[in-house]
DOZATI-368480 format. One record per atom (N, C-alpha, C): x, y, z. Coordinates in pm, whole numbers, padded with zeros to 5 digits, always signed. Layout:
<pts>
XYZ;...
</pts>
This chain:
<pts>
+09314+09121+11253;+09408+09105+11363;+09339+09140+11494;+09364+09054+11595;+09323+09088+11730;+09430+09033+11823;+09489+09124+11902;+09600+09083+11987;+09598+09162+12117;+09650+09098+12222;+09660+09162+12352;+09807+09162+12396;+09853+09274+12451;+09991+09281+12498;+10002+09383+12611;+10115+09381+12679;+10140+09477+12785;+10190+09609+12726;+10138+09718+12779;+10173+09850+12727;+10320+09881+12736;+10387+09841+12846;+10528+09872+12863;+10613+09801+12759;+10575+09677+12726;+10652+09602+12625;+10629+09658+12486;+10505+09696+12456;+10476+09755+12326;+10545+09889+12312;+10541+09970+12418;+10605+10101+12415;+10756+10089+12391;+10820+09998+12464;+10964+09979+12447;+10999+09931+12306;+10916+09844+12252;+10941+09793+12116;+10926+09904+12013;+10821+09985+12028;+10800+10095+11934;+10915+10195+11940;+10961+10228+12062;+11071+10324+12076;+11202+10269+12019;+11214+10137+12016;+11333+10076+11957;+11331+10082+11805;+11221+10040+11745;+11218+10029+11598;+11195+10162+11529;+11135+10258+11598;+11099+10384+11532;+11223+10459+11485;+11339+10426+11543;+11463+10493+11502;+11503+10457+11359;+11443+10351+11305;+11475+10313+11167;+11376+10371+11066;+11272+10439+11113;+11178+10499+11018;+11244+10618+10948;+11197+10647+10831;+11253+10758+10753;+11177+10887+10784;+11250+10996+10802;+11188+11126+10828;+11187+11214+10704;+11269+11177+10604;+11275+11254+10480;+11261+11156+10364;+11139+11137+10318;+11116+11040+10212;+10996+11080+10129;+10999+11036+10004;+10882+11056+09916;+10791+10934+09922;+10832+10833+09998;+10751+10712+10012;+10696+10705+10154;+10569+10740+10174;+10511+10747+10310;+10518+10617+10388;+10524+10503+10319;+10527+10374+10389;+10651+10362+10477;+10760+10432+10440;+10884+10425+10516;+10877+10507+10645;+10769+10583+10662;+10748+10656+10787;+10670+10571+10888;+10630+10452+10843;+10545+10369+10926;+10618+10256+10996;+10547+10191+11086;+10595+10073+11158;+10503+09957+11124;+10561+09849+11078;+10483+09730+11047;+10458+09651+11175;+10332+09620+11201;+10294+09541+11318;+10235+09409+11267;+10298+09299+11307;+10254+09167+11262;+10222+09080+11382;+10101+09028+11385;+10057+08937+11493;+10059+08796+11438;+10144+08713+11496;+10158+08576+11447;+10209+08486+11558;+10149+08370+11573;+10194+08277+11675;+10171+08332+11814;+10279+08347+11888;+10272+08400+12025;+10339+08536+12037;+10361+08601+11922;+10437+08725+11927;+10376+08834+11839;+10399+08958+11883;+10383+09075+11797;+10522+09111+11747;+10537+09123+11616;+10666+09164+11559;+10651+09303+11501;+10732+09396+11552;+10732+09533+11503;+10858+09555+11421;+10845+09619+11306;+10962+09643+11222;+10949+09777+11150;+11064+09837+11123;+11070+09965+11052;+11197+09969+10969;+11193+10043+10860;+11312+10056+10775;+11308+10189+10701;+11427+10242+10674;+11438+10362+10590;+11498+10326+10455;+11510+10198+10426;+11569+10153+10301;+11715+10112+10316;+11781+10165+10418;+11921+10129+10446;+11931+10051+10575;+11864+10101+10679;+11865+10040+10811;+11727+09981+10840;+11725+09861+10897;+11599+09800+10939;+11615+09749+11081;+11514+09773+11165;+11513+09723+11302;+11384+09646+11324;+11396+09528+11382;+11281+09443+11408;+11285+09394+11552;+11172+09399+11621;+11167+09353+11760;+11039+09274+11784;+11056+09162+11856;+10942+09077+11891;+10909+09093+12039;+10777+09093+12068;+10733+09094+12208;+10624+08987+12224;+10613+08927+12342;+10508+08827+12363;+10369+08891+12360;+10275+08817+12308;+10137+08869+12299;+10039+08752+12294;+09918+08781+12332;+09810+08683+12322;+09739+08710+12189;+09768+08628+12090;+09716+08650+11955;+09586+08569+11937;+09477+08640+11915;+09349+08575+11891;+09324+08559+11740;+09360+08661+11665;+09348+08658+11519;+09478+08714+11460;+09543+08636+11376;+09668+08683+11316;+09641+08787+11208;+09739+08871+11185;+09726+08975+11084;+09844+09069+11087;+09849+09162+10993;+09958+09259+10987;+09910+09388+10922;+09974+09498+10961;+09936+09629+10910;+10052+09724+10934;+10053+09838+10863;+10156+09940+10884;+10091+10062+10948;+10136+10095+11069;+10080+10208+11142;+10167+10331+11121;+10108+10452+11128;+10190+10574+11119;+10289+10578+11236;+10419+10581+11205;+10520+10566+11309;+10516+10671+11418;+10515+10797+11379;+10522+10905+11477;+10398+10907+11566;+10281+10899+11505;+10155+10902+11580;+10146+10782+11675;+10174+10664+11622;+10166+10543+11702;+10265+10549+11820;+10387+10596+11791;+10488+10604+11895;+10451+10701+12005;+10403+10819+11968;+10366+10920+12067;+10252+10873+12155;+10159+10800+12096;+10043+10757+12173;+10075+10639+12264;+10145+10540+12209;+10171+10418+12284;+10260+10443+12404;+10354+10537+12393;+10443+10559+12507;+10370+10621+12627;+10248+10667+12605;+10165+10718+12715;+10083+10606+12780;+10095+10484+12726;+10014+10373+12775;+10099+10262+12837;+10214+10298+12889;+10308+10197+12938;+10256+10120+13059;+10157+10175+13128;+10104+10107+13248;+09974+10030+13221;+09935+10022+13094;+09807+09960+13060;+09826+09827+12986;+09722+09746+12990;+09717+09634+12896;+09645+09684+12773;+09698+09647+12657;+09648+09703+12532;+09589+09593+12444;+09478+09628+12382;+09416+09539+12283;+09425+09607+12147;+09473+09532+12047;+09484+09583+11910;+09386+09508+11823;+09299+09580+11754;+09201+09518+11665;+09206+09588+11530;+09222+09509+11424;+09230+09563+11289;+09108+09519+11210;+09041+09615+11144;+08924+09578+11063;+08963+09563+10916;+08862+09534+10834;+08889+09508+10691;+08926+09634+10614;+08910+09751+10674;+08946+09878+10608;+09081+09932+10654;+09162+09845+10715;+09294+09883+10766;+09285+09994+10871;+09178+09992+10948;+09167+10084+11061;+09198+10005+11189;+09297+10054+11262;+09341+09985+11383;+09279+10051+11505;+09213+09969+11589;+09160+10019+11715;+09255+09980+11828;+09300+10080+11903;+09384+10056+12019;+09293+10075+12141;+09266+09966+12210;+09173+09971+12322;+09251+09954+12453;+09225+10042+12551;+09295+10038+12680;+09197+10086+12787;+09196+10017+12900;+09098+10042+13007;+08960+10058+12943;+08895+10173+12965;+08762+10195+12906;+08768+10293+12790;+08887+10310+12731;+08905+10408+12624;+08957+10339+12499;+08954+10410+12388;+09003+10354+12263;+09043+10463+12165;+09133+10427+12074;+09180+10517+11969;+09171+10443+11837;+09126+10512+11732;+09123+10454+11599;+09231+10523+11513;+09310+10444+11443;+09414+10498+11354;+09396+10437+11215;+09396+10523+11115;+09391+10474+10977;+09531+10431+10937;+09544+10308+10889;+09675+10250+10860;+09690+10219+10712;+09807+10167+10675;+09835+10128+10538;+09851+09976+10530;+09830+09924+10412;+09843+09781+10392;+09988+09736+10409;+10006+09623+10477;+10142+09569+10496;+10199+09517+10364;+10116+09497+10264;+10166+09450+10133;+10258+09552+10068;+10243+09679+10106;+10324+09785+10047;+10457+09805+10121;+10472+09738+10234;+10593+09757+10315;+10709+09678+10254;+10828+09740+10245;+10942+09669+10185;+10982+09546+10266;+11025+09443+10195;+11075+09324+10262;+11209+09356+10330;+11224+09312+10453;+11351+09329+10524;+11443+09214+10487;+11567+09248+10453;+11663+09148+10408;+11676+09033+10508;+11664+08912+10456;+11686+08793+10538;+11828+08743+10516;+11901+08724+10623;+12039+08680+10612;+12049+08538+10666;+12080+08446+10575;+12094+08305+10610;+12220+08249+10543;+12278+08145+10603;+12398+08082+10549;+12507+08185+10519;+12520+08282+10610;+12611+08394+10588;+12746+08370+10653;+12844+08452+10611;+12969+08459+10686;+12938+08515+10824;+13019+08481+10922;+12995+08535+11055;+13125+08544+11133;+13122+08626+11236;+13225+08623+11339;+13157+08649+11473;+13218+08598+11578;+13165+08616+11713;+13262+08697+11796;+13207+08789+11874;+13288+08882+11953;+13209+08917+12079;+13279+08953+12185;+13211+08997+12307;+13132+09124+12279;+13012+09132+12338;+12930+09252+12319;+13006+09378+12356;+13074+09376+12469;+13143+09497+12516;+13255+09537+12421;+13318+09439+12355;+13426+09471+12261;+13373+09530+12132;+13260+09477+12083;+13200+09535+11963;+13153+09676+11991;+13089+09696+12105;+13044+09830+12143;+13163+09925+12154;+13274+09878+12211;+13392+09961+12231;+13451+10010+12098;+13469+09918+12003;+13533+09963+11879;+13441+10051+11795;+13309+10032+11809;+13216+10124+11742;+13230+10264+11802;+13222+10273+11934;+13224+10403+12001;+13358+10474+11984;+13466+10399+11969;+13600+10460+11957;+13633+10507+11816;+13547+10475+11719;+13577+10515+11581;+13466+10595+11513;+13342+10573+11554;+13228+10628+11479;+13229+10780+11470;+13287+10847+11569;+13287+10993+11569;+13379+11052+11463;+13462+10968+11400;+13555+11018+11299;+13507+10997+11156;+13384+10948+11136;+13334+10930+11000;+13302+11065+10937;+13304+11070+10805;+13268+11192+10733;+13118+11217+10745;+13080+11342+10740;+12937+11377+10752;+12881+11435+10623;+12966+11461+10523;+12914+11512+10396;+12906+11399+10294;+12846+11431+10179;+12820+11329+10078;+12926+11323+09969;+13038+11393+09986;+13142+11396+09884;+13200+11259+09858;+13230+11186+09965;+13277+11048+09955;+13185+10960+10039;+13078+10907+09981;+12980+10832+10060;+13039+10718+10143;+13143+10651+10093;+13199+10538+10169;+13261+10583+10300;+13299+10712+10309;+13360+10762+10432;+13255+10796+10537;+13126+10778+10505;+13019+10800+10603;+12993+10675+10686;+13083+10578+10670;+13073+10455+10748;+13208+10413+10801;+13209+10311+10886;+13332+10252+10939;+13364+10126+10860;+13490+10111+10824;+13536+09987+10762;+13558+09883+10870;+13487+09771+10860;+13508+09656+10948;+13592+09554+10872;+13709+09523+10927;+13794+09419+10870;+13812+09308+10973;+13784+09187+10933;+13795+09072+11024;+13880+08966+10957;+13988+08925+11025;+14083+08831+10964;+14083+08692+11028;+13982+08665+11109;+13975+08536+11177;+14023+08542+11320;+14101+08644+11353;+14152+08661+11489;+14115+08796+11550;+14110+08898+11465;+14092+09035+11512;+13990+09108+11427;+13907+09189+11492;+13817+09280+11422;+13875+09420+11432;+13893+09485+11317;+13945+09621+11312;+13837+09713+11257;+13812+09822+11327;+13718+09924+11279;+13797+10050+11245;+13771+10106+11127;+13846+10222+11079;+13748+10329+11032;+13770+10453+11075;+13688+10565+11030;+13779+10683+11000;+13750+10756+10893;+13827+10877+10861;+13740+10974+10784;+13772+11102+10799;+13693+11205+10730;+13778+11302+10651;+13908+11272+10633;+13997+11361+10560;+14079+11448+10651;+14038+11463+10777;+14111+11544+10875;+14161+11460+10992;+14097+11346+11015;+14135+11260+11126;+14104+11115+11090;+14169+11026+11163;+14156+10883+11140;+14153+10812+11274;+14061+10718+11292;+14053+10640+11415;+14055+10492+11379;+14141+10416+11448;+14152+10272+11426;+14141+10202+11561;+14046+10111+11573;+14028+10034+11697;+14027+09885+11663;+14087+09806+11751;+14097+09662+11729;+14056+09584+11853;+13991+09469+11832;+13957+09378+11940;+13964+09235+11887;+13998+09144+11977;+14002+09003+11940;+13861+08948+11922;+13848+08855+11828;+13721+08785+11811;+13739+08642+11861;+13629+08577+11894;+13639+08442+11950;+13631+08334+11842;+13560+08362+11733;+13552+08266+11624;+13503+08337+11499;+13526+08273+11384;+13482+08330+11256;+13473+08220+11153;+13381+08237+11059;+13367+08139+10951;+13472+08161+10843;+13511+08287+10822;+13613+08324+10723;+13643+08472+10741;+13746+08519+10675;+13778+08662+10683;+13676+08741+10602;+13658+08868+10638;+13558+08951+10569;+13592+09098+10589;+13539+09181+10499;+13549+09327+10516;+13422+09389+10463;+13376+09494+10532;+13252+09561+10491;+13249+09700+10551;+13192+09796+10480;+13182+09934+10529;+13040+09955+10580;+13028+09979+10710;+12897+09986+10774;+12860+10133+10799;+12741+10177+10754;+12701+10318+10775;+12703+10357+10922;+12746+10480+10949;+12758+10529+11087;+12624+10525+11160;+12515+10559+11091;+12384+10558+11156;+12350+10419+11206;+12377+10318+11125;+12347+10180+11165;+12433+10138+11283;+12561+10175+11281;+12649+10140+11392;+12605+10208+11521;+12557+10331+11509;+12509+10403+11627;+12392+10330+11691;+12300+10279+11609;+12185+10205+11663;+12230+10072+11723;+12327+10008+11661;+12379+09883+11717;+12443+09908+11853;+12519+10014+11865;+12587+10046+11991;+12486+10066+12104;+12371+10126+12073;+12269+10149+12175;+12211+10018+12229;+12212+09914+12146;+12159+09784+12187;+12259+09703+12267;+12387+09722+12237;+12492+09640+12298;+12516+09681+12443;+12560+09585+12523;+12589+09610+12664;+12738+09595+12689;+12780+09633+12809;+12921+09619+12848;+12943+09485+12916;+12890+09380+12856;+12899+09247+12914;+12994+09158+12833;+13034+09048+12896;+13124+08952+12833;+13051+08863+12732;+12918+08865+12737;+12840+08777+12650;+12876+08800+12504;+12888+08692+12430;+12928+08700+12290;+12808+08727+12200;+12836+08791+12088;+12733+08819+11989;+12785+08774+11854;+12695+08722+11772;+12732+08680+11636;+12695+08788+11536;+12791+08828+11455;+12770+08928+11350;+12767+08854+11217;+12656+08870+11144;+12638+08800+11017;+12660+08896+10900;+12731+08850+10798;+12758+08930+10679;+12723+08847+10557;+12637+08904+10471;+12598+08836+10348;+12587+08938+10236;+12666+08916+10133;+12674+09011+10023;+12702+09151+10077;+12607+09242+10061;+12631+09379+10106;+12545+09415+10227;+12518+09316+10313;+12435+09339+10431;+12505+09285+10556;+12475+09346+10669;+12525+09299+10797;+12410+09295+10896;+12411+09197+10987;+12301+09182+11082;+12354+09140+11218;+12292+09195+11324;+12313+09145+11459;+12176+09127+11524;+12171+09042+11625;+12047+09019+11699;+12079+09019+11848;+12009+09105+11924;+12034+09119+12068;+11901+09124+12141;+11880+09029+12232;+11762+09030+12321;+11631+09054+12246;+11610+08979+12139;+11484+08988+12065;+11476+09102+11966;+11584+09179+11954;+11588+09289+11857;+11689+09256+11747;+11645+09268+11624;+11733+09240+11510;+11757+09370+11433;+11884+09395+11401;+11920+09510+11319;+11988+09458+11192;+11936+09500+11077;+11994+09466+10948;+12028+09596+10877;+12147+09603+10822;+12185+09725+10751;+12243+09693+10615;+12204+09775+10517;+12271+09771+10388;+12404+09844+10404;+12511+09791+10350;+12644+09849+10370;+12690+09927+10247;+12808+09990+10259;+12854+10086+10159;+12965+10033+10069;+13002+09908+10087;+13110+09850+10007;+13201+09768+10096;+13326+09748+10050;+13425+09675+10128;+13559+09748+10122;+13665+09682+10169;+13794+09750+10181;+13847+09800+10047;+13806+09737+09936;+13852+09781+09804;+13794+09918+09768;+13682+09955+09832;+13619+10086+09806;+13667+10193+09903;+13742+10152+10005;+13785+10242+10111;+13925+10294+10081;+13966+10397+10154;+14103+10449+10142;+14199+10351+10207;+14317+10333+10145;+14420+10246+10202;+14486+10317+10319;+14423+10303+10437;+14467+10379+10554;+14604+10334+10605;+14644+10212+10573;+14772+10161+10624;+14890+10238+10566;+14872+10294+10446;+14981+10371+10384;+15003+10506+10451;+14907+10550+10531;+14914+10682+10593;+15006+10681+10715;+15026+10565+10775;+15096+10557+10904;+15246+10534+10882;+15332+10631+10919;+15477+10615+10904;+15534+10520+11009;+15655+10474+10985;+15720+10382+11080;+15811+10455+11178;+15853+10577+11144;+15944+10654+11231;+15889+10793+11258;+15924+10847+11376;+15876+10979+11416;+15991+11061+11473;+15992+11191+11440;+16098+11280+11487;+16074+11324+11631;+15947+11327+11672;+15912+11374+11807;+15813+11278+11871;+15846+11231+11990;+15755+11145+12065;+15735+11204+12204;+15608+11225+12241;+15575+11291+12368;+15486+11198+12450;+15521+11178+12576;+15434+11105+12669;+15379+11204+12770;+15247+11201+12790;+15183+11303+12872;+15064+11242+12945;+15031+11294+13062;+14914+11248+13137;+14787+11291+13063;+14702+11194+13031;+14582+11224+12953;+14492+11325+13023;+14470+11305+13153;+14376+11393+13224;+14426+11537+13226;+14557+11557+13242;+14611+11693+13242;+14588+11761+13108;+14617+11688+12999;+14599+11747+12867;+14451+11771+12837;+14365+11675+12870;+14223+11692+12843;+14165+11808+12923;+14201+11820+13049;+14152+11931+13131;+14198+12065+13075;+14323+12070+13031;+14376+12195+12973;+14302+12230+12844;+14273+12130+12761;+14203+12155+12636;+14059+12197+12660;+13995+12138+12760;+13857+12177+12789;+13848+12322+12835;+13947+12365+12914;+13949+12506+12955;+13981+12596+12835;+14078+12552+12753;+14117+12632+12637;+14003+12643+12535;+13921+12539+12527;+13813+12539+12428;+13710+12647+12456;+13698+12686+12582;+13603+12791+12616;+13638+12919+12541;+13766+12949+12532;+13810+13068+12459;+13813+13045+12308;+13864+12931+12265;+13879+12908+12121;+13745+12907+12049;+13639+12863+12117;+13507+12858+12054;+13446+12997+12038;+13489+13091+12121;+13432+13226+12117;+13455+13290+11981;+13575+13276+11928;+13607+13339+11800;+13572+13254+11681;+13521+13133+11704;+13487+13046+11593;+13608+12981+11528;+13727+13004+11585;+13851+12951+11527;+13869+12804+11562;+13836+12769+11686;+13839+12631+11734;+13978+12568+11726;+14082+12648+11739;+14218+12595+11730;+14289+12603+11865;+14390+12519+11878;+14476+12521+11996;+14619+12500+11948;+14714+12568+12013;+14855+12557+11974;+14933+12484+12082;+15019+12392+12039;+15111+12323+12128;+15253+12370+12097;+15323+12415+12198;+15465+12449+12186;+15542+12355+12278;+15627+12271+12219;+15701+12170+12294;+15847+12211+12302;+15894+12231+12424;+16034+12267+12447;+16083+12190+12569;+16173+12096+12546;+16226+12017+12656;+16118+11932+12721;+16106+11946+12852;+16008+11863+12925;+15878+11937+12955;+15849+12042+12876;+15727+12121+12897;+15653+12139+12764;+15522+12119+12767;+15439+12151+12651;+15345+12264+12693;+15348+12374+12618;+15261+12488+12645;+15139+12481+12554;+15022+12483+12615;+14895+12477+12542;+14836+12617+12541;+14808+12670+12421;+14760+12808+12410;+14637+12816+12320;+14536+12889+12364;+14419+12920+12282;+14392+13069+12293;+14348+13130+12183;+14333+13276+12179;+14211+13313+12097;+14139+13416+12142;+14028+13473+12066;+14016+13619+12104;+13917+13688+12048;+13899+13829+12083;+13861+13847+12229;+13816+13739+12292;+13778+13748+12433;+13898+13739+12527;+14010+13689+12477;+14128+13677+12563;+14218+13564+12519;+14307+13521+12608;+14401+13415+12577;+14427+13331+12702;+14441+13200+12684;+14474+13111+12794;+14601+13036+12757;+14692+13024+12854;+14818+12951+12836;+14838+12858+12954;+14862+12730+12925;+14886+12632+13031;+15012+12553+13000;+15093+12528+13103;+15216+12450+13088;+15196+12312+13151;+15232+12209+13075;+15217+12071+13122;+15352+12000+13113;+15389+11931+13218;+15514+11855+13218;+15497+11729+13134;+15595+11704+13049;+15591+11590+12957;+15722+11513+12961;+15722+11400+12895;+15846+11327+12867;+15868+11333+12717;+15978+11397+12674;+16004+11421+12532;+16119+11335+12482;+16096+11274+12369;+16203+11201+12300;+16208+11253+12157;+16313+11330+12126;+16326+11386+11992;+16324+11538+11991;+16271+11593+11882;+16283+11737+11854;+16172+11818+11922;+16208+11945+11956;+16106+12041+12000;+16012+12068+11883;+15895+12127+11914;+15795+12140+11809;+15698+12252+11841;+15644+12314+11735;+15539+12416+11746;+15431+12378+11644;+15309+12344+11690;+15207+12290+11601;+15068+12324+11654;+14968+12331+11565;+14831+12367+11605;+14732+12264+11551;+14620+12248+11626;+14518+12149+11589;+14378+12205+11613;+14280+12137+11551;+14140+12160+11584;+14118+12105+11724;+14079+12189+11817;+14071+12147+11957;+13963+12043+11981;+13852+12051+11908;+13743+11955+11926;+13786+11815+11881;+13860+11808+11770;+13908+11679+11722;+14000+11614+11825;+14085+11694+11887;+14178+11640+11986;+14102+11589+12108;+14003+11665+12155;+13927+11622+12274;+13844+11497+12245;+13789+11486+12124;+13714+11365+12087;+13798+11241+12109;+13924+11249+12068;+14014+11135+12083;+14040+11104+12229;+14080+11204+12306;+14118+11181+12445;+14003+11123+12527;+13881+11163+12497;+13764+11112+12570;+13737+10964+12542;+13800+10911+12438;+13781+10771+12404;+13900+10684+12440;+13994+10739+12516;+14109+10662+12563;+14097+10644+12713;+14106+10521+12758;+14093+10493+12901;+14227+10495+12974;+14337+10489+12901;+14470+10488+12961;+14499+10619+13033;+14577+10612+13142;+14612+10733+13218;+14714+10819+13143;+14795+10756+13060;+14896+10830+12984;+14881+10801+12836;+14912+10901+12755;+14907+10885+12610;+15041+10923+12550;+15063+10875+12428;+15184+10909+12354;+15147+10978+12225;+15208+11095+12202;+15189+11169+12078;+15313+11148+11991;+15290+11111+11864;+15400+11085+11772;+15388+11180+11654;+15496+11256+11627;+15487+11362+11526;+15612+11366+11438;+15591+11421+11317;+15701+11448+11223;+15687+11590+11170;+15724+11688+11251;+15716+11827+11210;+15578+11887+11224;+15565+12016+11189;+15441+12089+11215;+15340+12081+11101;+15373+12014+10991;+15277+12005+10880;+15227+11863+10857;+15279+11768+10934;+15238+11628+10920;+15146+11588+11036;+15064+11486+11016;+14967+11448+11120;+15032+11405+11250;+14954+11417+11356;+14993+11368+11489;+14921+11235+11511;+14998+11137+11560;+14941+11008+11595;+14933+10998+11747;+14818+10955+11795;+14793+10947+11939;+14759+10803+11974;+14831+10747+12070;+14803+10611+12116;+14808+10608+12267;+14735+10518+12333;+14750+10500+12477;+14892+10451+12506;+14953+10500+12615;+15091+10461+12645;+15103+10313+12676;+14997+10252+12734;+14999+10109+12760;+14941+10034+12642;+14950+10095+12526;+14881+10042+12408;+14935+09905+12368;+14842+09816+12337;+14879+09687+12279;+14830+09682+12134;+14841+09797+12069;+14802+09813+11930;+14651+09808+11910;+14575+09837+12017;+14428+09831+12006;+14366+09962+11958;+14437+10074+11974;+14375+10202+11937;+14480+10299+11885;+14451+10357+11769;+14538+10459+11709;+14448+10570+11655;+14492+10693+11678;+14413+10808+11633;+14507+10906+11562;+14466+10953+11447;+14544+11051+11370;+14464+11179+11358;+14533+11291+11374;+14469+11420+11352;+14563+11510+11274;+14513+11571+11167;+14595+11661+11085;+14608+11796+11153;+14728+11861+11140;+14745+11994+11199;+14673+12099+11115;+14655+12216+11172;+14597+12328+11099;+14697+12442+11095;+14674+12536+11004;+14763+12650+10991;+14750+12739+11114;+14864+12777+11170;+14863+12862+11288;+14834+13006+11250;+14748+13071+11330;+14713+13211+11300;+14762+13304+11409;+14832+13253+11507;+14892+13339+11611;+15012+13269+11670;
</pts>
């Protein structure tokens, strides 16, 4: 292999794909980045066995070839060469020479023959959606996925697409987030559970633009391609493997509260300073008439704030994990929110007051200790 490319483009490509390398593996090849020189492009790719990221950059290819470079070493070095033109030369012993200005580095590499094949998705089911909408539903649900290995399918978001709407669902046993957006076209309906790590990397690539993106689904894999970067992920199953979240949502509520989001979020952020001190992380809501009292307490002290609300139904006394509540509010853009409750032992449902059924959040109450 002999290839020439711009340092800034190589550095950006390496920083993109390196996020798919494995940091905990018994297979050293998964810690590497495959570099392939072919045609008019350098193609860089990395995978941890579940997530794969591939990016192409323009290059002047004199001799085609491919090799697997040590990911961490290559990444650390190349990002220091963003202002240089770089020459890559590979010898018959898999030693890569990185030549820049009047200097050079030699790196011992591995054969590309040992690198796993990245799943190719062709003739797949697909749907098309605006980039900003896909990014939105990922960001509004991903924080609610489970983080332990007890139920592996809960470590991802369920994507359900019915030809008109894409619904993303995440739950961890204590909270549930549901986000919906319209799609522009689809080949057929589909459902798939996408790992949170993969969705996080996809969100970083997506922009807040109206431009549409095609999402491809084939068997147990999903793929998107954005600006020369391709992400392919192995998925965790489909809706038959997920919890039937629709059964969790009641049709009637004994207490409905409308409140200014910013007032409640500001009160919770101040209350969290105290609640975190004792490690309790709880906040209590006392609803009486048109006032909701927010209280947090620890050995360091106690904070109490009164917020004016609009109440329809019964008064209530209930407590929640304060961090879970703030996570939700930070993902709602509406100025007002509606809280829907059925007593102090049942979950609270939170929706934007101007909601058109695009976002629903559930949080389970906790036992009150004061």
